[in-house]
N, C-alpha and C positions, 0 to 999 in steps of 0.2 A: 538526581539522575541526569546524565547528559545524553542527549538524543541526536542522532543524525537522521535527517529526513530527505529522501529523494522523491521528487514529483510533487512538491508542495503547491504547485500552481494548478494541478489537476483537481478533478472533483473530489476524489477520495483523499488526496493529499491535503487539500484545503481543510477538510474535516479533521484529519489527523493533526494538522498544525494547530487548529483551534483548541482541540482537547489537550494537546501538549502544553500550550501556553496557559491554559486554565488549571492544569494539575499542579498542586503545591509541591509534589515530590520532584517535579522536573525543574532543574536549575538552569539548563541551557538547551536550546534547540538550534542546531546548525542545519539550515536548509541549503542543500546543494542542488544547483540546477543551471540550465542555460540562460534563464532569465530571472529577474527579481520577483518576489511574491507581491511586492507593492505594500507590504505591511511593515510597521515598526513596533517593537516591543522590547522591553528591557531584557527579556530572556532570549530574544531572537537574534541570531547572527546569520548572515547570508554569505554563501560562497558561490560566486558566478563562475561556472566552469563550461566554457564553450565546447570542450571535448571531454565528455564523460567517460570515454573509452581509455583515457590516459590521465587518470587522477593520481595526484600525489597521495601517499599513505595518509590515512586519517585515524590516528590512534587515540586511545583514551576515552572512548565512548562506551556507555552501558548498553545502548540499543541502537539499532539501525532499522528504520522503517522504509521499505522500498515500495513506493506506490506508483512508479512509472508504468504506464500501460497505454496501448493503442489498439483500436479496433482492427481486426484482420480484414475487414471488408475491402475488397479491391487490391489486396496486397498479395504478392507472390510469397511462397513459403520461405524463400531465401531472405527476402526483405523483412518479413515478420520475425524470422529467426534472429536476424541481426539485432532487432530492437528488443525482443522478448527474452531471448536466451543469451546471445553474445554480450549485450550491454549489462544484463544482470550479473553475469559471471565476472565481467571486468570490474564492476563496482564492488562486488562481494570480495574479490581478491584484494582490492585496494583498502578495504575497511576491516578485513578479517582480523579477529582478535579472540582468543580463547575465553575472554571475560565478557564478550558481547553477545546479546540476543539479536538475531536477525529475523525480521518479519517481512515476508514477501506476499504482496497482493496478487493472487492468481484469479480464479473465477470458478463458479459452479460449472460442472461438466468437464473440468480438467481431467485428462486421462482417457477421454473418449476418442472416437475415431476421427473427428474433425481436425483439420490441419492445426488450428489455433490450440486445440485441446492437447494435441500431441506435443507441440512445442512448449507449452506451459508445463506439461508433465516433466519434460526433460529438465527444465529449469528447477522445478521443485525437487526432483530427485538429486540433482547435482548439489543444490544448496544443503539438502539434508545430509550429504556426505562430507561437508566441509567442517573444519574444526572450530566452529563457534561454540560458545557456552550452550546455546540452544538455538534452534531454528524452527519457525512456525510458518505454515502456508495457510493463508486466509483465502477461502473460496466463497466469497459472497455471491448471492444471486442478484435479485433486483435490489437496487440501492436507492433509498429516498434521500435526496440532497436536502440538508437542513440549514437554517440560519443564513439564508440568502446565497448559499453556495450554488454555483452553476457548472455544468459540464462544459468542457472546451470543444467537445465533439458535437457538430451541428445536429446530426441525427438524434442524439440523445436529448439535446435541448428541445427539439421538436416533440419528441416523445413526452418529455416531462411537461411541456406546455399544454398538451392535450389530456394527458393521463396522470399528471402529478397529483391531482386531487384524490386519486384512488389510493395513493401510497399510505397515508395515515390510517386508512381503513384496513388495507391488506396486511400491514405490518403486524398488528396483534393477532390477526386471524391466521396468518401464514408465516409463523416465525421461522419455519424451516426453509423459506424461500425469499423472504423480504427482510432487509435490515436497513440501516441508515448510516450516513456519514458520521454522525455523532457516535453511534454504537461501535462502528469499526474503530474509530480513534480510541475510544475508551477500552475496547477489548485489546487493542495492541498494547496499550500501557499496562493492562492487567497481566498479560502473558510475560511482558518484560520484567515486571516486578515480582510476580509470584509463580510464573510457569503455568503449565497446563498439561493434563495427562495425554492429550492428543497432539500430534505434530501437524495434522491437517485439520483445519477448522472450517466447517460449513456455516451457513447462515445461522442455524439454530445454536451452534456453539458460540458464535460471536454474540448473539443476543443474550444467551445465558450468562455470559461473562459481565454483562452490564445491567 
């Protein structure tokens, strides 16, 4: 299986990349982003793309995992829409393939009244209408970063510094609310290989797949 990965330097993307490189069914991972992952592996190829809004077509892949995301804190709706909706659509149109499975990392609460939730819902709905083989929307809640992975967002790093010790306790107790970078990566690979009855997966679905 050949995989395209967007957002490989982010917290979720790092976890997805790790699981892809470990999976024997994955023959190649192409990480597309504005900067290098800093990793080397026989399966890994990097494409540095300063402008993700104007990508050349990327055909011939079995799955695309889109993990680019940014907190909406302090952002206007227009700026957040450009990153969360416009960029997602630009990438999806560049990679679209009727033989490809597209997985989009959204978030718990998507579809609610908050600005970020409305914008993410627009992105989800648009992706579900595109002619991919299949498209899945991942809506994780709290995420435990594993295997030394850290968030690039300062506020999240501070949170994990003080409360990270709770995550291993909460994850088995609250599977409907807490998952991990490892489980997200494995669940993405599972839906790409075997599909899933639901198009929108919450934390419990993600955890059940792993």
